[in-house]
Structure formats: structure tokens, C-alpha cells
C-alpha positions in Angstrom: -3.8 -20.3 24.2 -5.6 -19.5 21.0 -8.7 -21.1 19.5 -6.8 -23.2 17.0 -4.5 -24.5 19.8 -7.4 -25.1 22.2 -9.4 -27.1 19.6 -6.3 -29.0 18.4 -5.2 -30.0 21.9 -8.7 -30.7 23.0 -9.1 -33.3 20.2 -5.7 -34.8 20.8 -6.1 -35.3 24.5 -8.9 -38.0 24.3 -6.8 -39.9 21.7 -3.8 -40.0 23.9 -6.0 -41.0 26.9 -7.5 -43.9 25.0 -4.1 -45.1 23.8 -2.8 -45.1 27.4 -6.0 -46.8 28.8 -5.5 -49.7 26.2 -1.9 -49.9 27.2 -2.6 -50.2 30.9 -5.6 -52.5 30.4 -3.3 -54.9 28.5 -0.9 -54.9 31.3 -3.6 -55.6 33.9 -3.8 -52.0 35.3 -7.6 -51.6 34.8 -8.0 -48.8 37.4 -5.1 -46.7 36.1 -6.5 -47.0 32.5 -10.0 -46.0 33.5 -8.5 -43.1 35.6 -6.4 -41.8 32.6 -9.3 -41.8 30.1 -11.5 -40.0 32.7 -8.8 -37.3 33.2 -8.4 -36.8 29.4 -12.1 -36.4 28.9 -12.3 -33.8 31.7 -9.4 -31.9 30.2 -10.9 -31.8 26.8 -14.1 -30.5 28.4 -12.2 -27.8 30.1 -10.4 -26.7 27.1 -13.6 -26.4 25.0 -15.5 -24.7 27.9 -12.6 -22.2 28.3 -12.9 -21.2 24.7 -16.6 -20.8 25.0 -16.1 -18.5 28.1 -13.7 -16.2 26.2 -16.2 -15.9 23.4 -18.9 -15.1 25.9 -16.7 -12.4 27.6 -16.0 -10.7 24.2 -19.9 -10.7 23.5 -20.5 -9.3 26.9 -18.0 -6.6 26.3 -19.4 -5.6 22.9 -22.7 -5.1 24.8 -21.0 -2.9 27.3 -19.5 -0.7 24.5 -23.1 0.0 23.4 -23.8 1.6 26.8 -21.5 4.6 25.7 -24.1 5.5 22.9 -24.7 8.0 21.8 -21.1 9.3 21.4 -22.5 12.8 21.2 -26.0 14.3 21.2 -25.5 15.6 17.7 -23.7 12.3 16.4 -26.0 10.2 14.3 -24.4 6.9 13.4 -24.6 5.9 9.8 -22.5 2.7 10.3 -20.4 1.3 13.0 -18.0 -1.7 13.7 -16.5 -3.2 16.8 -13.0 -4.6 16.5 -12.4 -8.4 16.8 -10.7 -7.9 20.2 -13.7 -5.8 21.4 -11.3 -3.1 22.5 -12.4 -0.4 20.1 -15.5 0.8 18.3 -15.6 3.1 15.2 -18.6 4.8 13.7 -19.2 7.6 11.3 -22.0 10.2 10.8 -22.4 10.8 7.1 -24.8 13.8 7.5 -22.7 15.5 10.1 -19.4 14.5 8.5 -17.8 13.2 11.5 -16.0 10.2 12.8 -16.5 8.7 16.2 -14.0 6.3 17.9 -14.4 4.6 21.3 -11.0 3.5 22.6 -9.7 2.4 26.0 -7.8 4.9 28.0 -4.1 4.7 26.9 -2.6 3.8 30.2 -5.0 0.8 30.6 -4.2 -0.5 27.2 -0.6 -0.7 28.1 -1.2 -2.9 31.1 -3.5 -5.4 29.3 -4.5 -6.4 25.7 -7.6 -8.1 26.9 -10.9 -6.7 27.9 -12.2 -6.8 31.5 -15.4 -5.7 33.2 -16.1 -1.9 33.5 -13.1 -1.0 31.4 -12.6 2.8 31.2 -13.1 4.4 27.8 -12.4 7.6 25.9 -14.6 9.0 23.1 -12.9 10.7 20.3 -15.0 12.7 17.8 -13.3 14.1 14.6 -14.5 16.1 11.5 -13.8 14.6 8.1 -11.1 17.2 7.7 -9.1 16.0 10.8 -8.4 12.7 8.9 -4.9 12.7 7.5 -4.3 9.2 6.3 -5.6 5.7 6.4 -3.9 2.3 6.1 -4.8 -1.3 6.2 -2.2 -4.0 6.9 -1.8 -7.8 7.3 0.7 -9.1 9.8 1.9 -5.5 10.3 2.7 -5.0 6.6 0.7 -2.4 4.7 -1.3 -3.6 1.7 -3.2 -0.3 1.0 -2.6 3.3 2.0 -4.3 6.7 1.2 -3.2 10.0 2.4 -3.7 13.7 1.7 -1.0 15.4 -0.2 -0.1 17.7 2.5 3.6 17.5 3.5 2.5 17.1 7.3 0.4 14.0 6.5 2.9 12.4 4.3 5.7 13.1 6.9 3.8 11.5 9.7 2.9 8.5 7.5 6.5 8.1 6.5 7.5 8.0 10.1 4.8 5.4 10.9 5.6 3.2 7.9 9.3 3.3 8.9 8.5 2.2 12.4 6.4 -0.7 11.1 9.2 -1.8 8.7 11.7 -1.8 11.5 9.5 -3.7 13.8 8.4 -6.3 11.2 11.7 -6.7 9.2 13.2 -9.2 11.6 10.0 -11.3 11.6 9.8 -11.4 7.7 13.5 -12.3 7.5 13.0 -15.4 9.6 12.1 -18.7 8.1 9.0 -19.0 10.3 7.3 -16.0 8.5 4.6 -17.4 6.1 2.6 -14.9 4.1 -0.4 -17.3 3.8 -0.8 -17.4 7.6 -2.6 -14.3 8.8 -2.3 -13.3 12.4 -3.5 -9.8 12.4 -5.6 -7.5 10.1 -5.6 -3.9 11.1 -7.0 -0.6 10.0 -4.8 2.3 11.1 -6.2 5.9 11.0 -4.0 9.0 11.3 -5.8 11.9 12.6 -4.9 15.6 13.6 -5.2 15.0 17.3 -2.3 15.8 19.7 -3.7 13.5 22.4 -4.0 10.4 20.1 -2.8 10.8 16.6 -3.1 7.2 15.7 -6.1 4.9 16.0 -5.9 1.2 15.3 -9.0 -1.0 14.5 -8.4 -4.7 14.6 -10.5 -6.7 12.0 -8.8 -10.0 12.8 -6.5 -11.2 15.5 -7.1 -11.5 19.3 -6.2 -13.8 22.1 -8.7 -16.4 20.9 -8.8 -16.3 17.1 -5.3 -17.8 16.4 -4.1 -17.9 12.8 -6.1 -17.6 9.7 -5.0 -19.4 6.6 -5.7 -17.7 3.3 -6.4 -20.8 1.3 -7.5 -23.3 3.9 -10.0 -20.7 5.3 -10.6 -18.7 2.2 -14.3 -17.7 3.0 -13.4 -16.4 6.5 -10.4 -14.5 5.1 -12.5 -13.0 2.3 -15.1 -11.9 4.9 -12.6 -10.2 7.1 -10.6 -8.6 4.2 -13.8 -7.2 2.5 -15.0 -5.8 5.8 -11.6 -4.0 6.3 -11.6 -2.7 2.7 -15.1 -1.4 3.1 -13.9 0.8 6.1 -10.9 1.9 4.1 -13.1 3.1 1.4 -15.4 4.9 3.9 -12.4 6.7 5.4 -10.9 7.5 2.0 -14.2 9.0 0.8 -14.5 11.0 4.0 -11.2 12.6 3.3 -12.3 13.3 -0.3 -15.6 14.8 0.9 -13.9 17.1 3.4 -11.7 18.6 0.6 -14.4 18.7 -2.1 -17.0 20.6 0.1 -14.4 22.8 1.6 -15.2 21.4 5.0 -11.9 22.4 6.8 -11.6 22.4 10.6 -9.9 25.1 12.4 -7.9 22.4 14.2 -6.2 21.6 10.8 -3.8 24.5 11.3 -2.7 23.6 14.8 0.6 21.9 15.4 0.9 18.3 16.8 3.3 18.6 19.8 3.0 15.0 20.9 3.1 13.1 17.6 6.8 12.5 17.7 6.6 10.9 21.0 3.9 8.6 20.0 5.7 7.5 16.9 8.9 7.0 19.0 11.1 9.0 16.7 14.7 9.3 17.8 14.7 13.1 17.7 11.4 14.5 19.1 12.4 18.1 18.9 13.3 18.0 15.2 10.1 16.0 14.3 8.0 18.5 16.2 9.5 21.4 14.5 9.2 19.8 11.1 5.5 18.8 11.7 4.7 22.2 13.0 6.0 23.9 9.9 4.5 21.5 7.4 1.1 21.6 9.1 0.9 25.3 7.9 1.2 24.4 4.3 -2.0 24.0 2.3 -1.2 21.8 -0.7 -3.3 19.9 -3.2 -6.3 18.1 -1.9 -6.0 14.9 -4.1 -4.8 11.6 -2.6 -2.0 9.2 -3.1 -2.9 5.5 -3.6 0.3 3.8 -2.8 -1.0 0.3 -3.6 -4.1 1.0 -5.8 -2.6 3.2 -8.7 -5.6 2.3 -11.0 -7.8 4.4 -8.7 -5.8 7.6 -9.2 -7.9 10.5 -10.5 -6.9 11.9 -13.9 -5.2 15.3 -13.7 -7.5 17.9 -15.3 -4.5 19.4 -17.2 -4.1 16.3 -19.2 -7.7 16.1 -20.1 -7.9 19.7 -21.3 -5.0 19.6 -23.8 -6.1 20.7 -27.3 -4.6 18.5 -30.0 -3.7 21.4 -32.2 -1.8 22.9 -29.3 0.1 19.7 -28.8 1.0 19.6 -32.4 2.2 23.1 -32.4 4.4 22.4 -29.4 5.9 19.3 -30.9 6.9 21.2 -34.1 10.5 22.5 -33.7 11.3 26.0 -34.6 13.9 26.2 -37.5 15.7 29.3 -38.6 16.9 30.0 -42.2 20.3 28.6 -41.7 19.0 25.4 -40.1 16.4 25.0 -42.8 19.1 25.3 -45.6 21.2 22.7 -43.7 18.1 20.4 -43.4 17.5 20.7 -47.1 21.1 19.6 -47.9 20.9 16.7 -45.6 17.5 15.7 -47.2 19.3 15.7 -50.5 22.0 13.5 -49.3 19.6 10.8 -48.1 16.8 11.2 -50.6 18.5 11.5 -54.1 15.4 10.6 -56.0 13.8 13.8 -54.7 16.6 16.0 -55.8 15.6 18.9 -58.0 17.8 18.8 -61.0 20.2 21.7 -61.3 21.3 23.2 -64.7 24.8 21.6 -64.3 23.3 18.2 -63.8 21.0 18.5 -66.8 23.9 19.1 -69.3 25.0 15.8 -70.9 28.7 15.0 -70.7 30.2 15.3 -74.2 32.5 12.4 -75.1 35.3 12.8 -77.8 34.8 9.8 -80.4 38.5 10.0 -81.5 39.9 9.7 -78.0 40.1 6.0 -78.0 41.5 5.8 -81.6 44.3 8.3 -80.8 45.1 6.3 -77.7 45.3 3.1 -79.8 47.7 4.7 -82.3 49.9 5.9 -79.5 50.3 2.5 -78.1 51.2 1.0 -81.5 53.9 3.7 -82.1 55.5 2.9 -78.8 55.6 -0.8 -79.6 57.1 -0.1 -83.1 59.8 2.2 -81.7 60.6 -0.3 -78.9 60.9 -3.1 -81.5 63.3 -1.2 -83.8 65.5 -0.1 -81.0 66.1 -3.8 -80.1 67.2 -4.6 -83.7 69.7 -1.9 -84.0 71.4 -3.2 -80.9 
């Protein structure tokens, strides 16, 4: 039972008990009415106390995670974060350019999604150059993604996004799916690690938190989303710094034999071969912002274009024949700009007697026609 359900049911039980007590008292069953209201009060106390116990267990487990510090003798934490379910802890060392993640051993996570006392953990340390991609999501649907432009990183991310889409498509298609109701907020990190290529840090959502409404609980929602975006930016800047400083790990060129199995691809052998071949390619070190296009860095080639060169490129090359044809076409559409030729400049000479001769000819034909009619 989640926190919202516990609080709601805990507030509802006394009201039901009070209504039943009044009903039995009006019917003369005084002892039954008192017993029911007493039981309802005890049940409410139990629900609220169980919620407090769960919160106490999470806080105690957070203290337990601190016993693993330092993650490494040379690892100096700049900033850290413990997930909302207290299962994982992430930190980064800005001076050493490393990321540290404290996560439960895989086989124990499959058995339970809740913390327990003396839970075994693994420590994962990565160089900045081992980061391949980072993604933040709500209810399993990505809202921001950044990745290197290496074919291997993009290939792994595409497989992971495809898996997420297949898992959440049915949920989104149902009428019960409401985007304003947030159940999970997760930061996902893809790294160059055969043992554990994907790490998930939960910023909201566990067995006690329940559902977060974007509008009814806007302040809490903003708090969680801003915290998650902050770590998204940290991971993104870490990938940028690794490429900018030339800080490349030797592990970058290794293959990832177990990634396909973790991502549950239907053909493991094909994926392993594809990933192995793509991991050897060294492409551009810029990043893709699938959801934040305004943050894209400008391409240097576009900034260095010389205006005169652009004008020269835009000017079409015309040979002599095309130029003559172009001139003739211009004359057809721009008659005012025609250069007058000698033939056009000579005036047309008109014969002043032409009309008179034509008039005489018509009269003669009329006269001859009239005389012929008389003779008949």
C-alpha cells in the first residue's frame, strides 16, 4: 500500500466507524457501537504508524549506504544523490573526472525491490569517457536524451528505447493512462561496462510514495524534476569534458559481450557482432539532444563561411550560348529595355494615294454593276 492509499484509507476508517457507531447506538447496541469505533481508531493508528515505519527504514538504509564511503581511496566526491527508493547512490568526482555508482548486487535486486538490512552492494567506478548516453523519463517514457555520436552508443540507445516503447505502449494505449499522474521519474545512464551497461537512478517512485500529480502537487513535482535535470546536465557535461580534454579510457575500444542479453534483444549474436564492430569506430564527439534542440552547438563550418564565397557559389556559370539565350529571353519580357535596332528605327512609309485609289476602284465596280443591270 502506497503513502497516498495509506493516508486516504486511514482518514476514511474513522468516518466509517463513527457512522456505524451511530447506527448501532440508535438501535440500542451500545457495546457494538463502542467496539466498532475503537477498532476503527486502532486501524487508523496502525496505517499511519506503518507509513512512518517505512520512512524510518528508508532513512536507516540511507545511513547504511554511507558506510561504503569512500568508494575508492582516490575518489573525492563533488556531489552525490541517493535514489528515492534508497537502492542506489550516485556521486561524481569533478577533479578526477570519474563517476561512482553504488548499486545492489543484480541477483538480489531481482528477488526484491525493497531495501532490507545488510543488503549486499557493488561499487562501480567509471571514467567520464566510459559514459555513452544519459536519459531522463517519466512513467517510463523519455523526456530528454543525450548521447555521443558514436554508432555503438546510438545503437545501444536505440535498442533500449525500443524496449521501453514496447513495454509502455500497452499502458499508454489504455484509458487508465493519465500523463499528469507521475508514478516514476528515472535517470538512466548507459556506460561502457560489460558487467552492468545500464544504471537506473530513481528520483521519484517507490513502495511508499504513490502517485504525484503535476498540478495538485506542483511544488513537489518541480523539486523532483529539477533535481533530475540537474544530474542529467552533470552527466551530459561529463561526456562533453571527456571528449574536449581528450580523456579517453582504454576500455572505450573493448567490445560489450553481455549488452545484448541485458537489453533482451531477440538475436544476441547479431547484436554482439554489431556492437563489437561499431565500438571500434571513432566518430564525432558532439552530442545529440533529441528533446532539447535549442542546446545544439553550432557547426563550426557554418560559422566560418565567408559572405563573398557564398555569393560566388550562388552565382551560376553561363556559357556564351546560354548568355545569348538569356539576353533574348530578357528582351521578350522586358520590352522597355530593348536596344533599338536599325530596322526598328526606320519609320514605316505610308502611300498617301493608296486610300484614294481604293475609293476609285470601289466606285468603278459599282458603276459597272449598275450599267449591267440596265442592259438586261
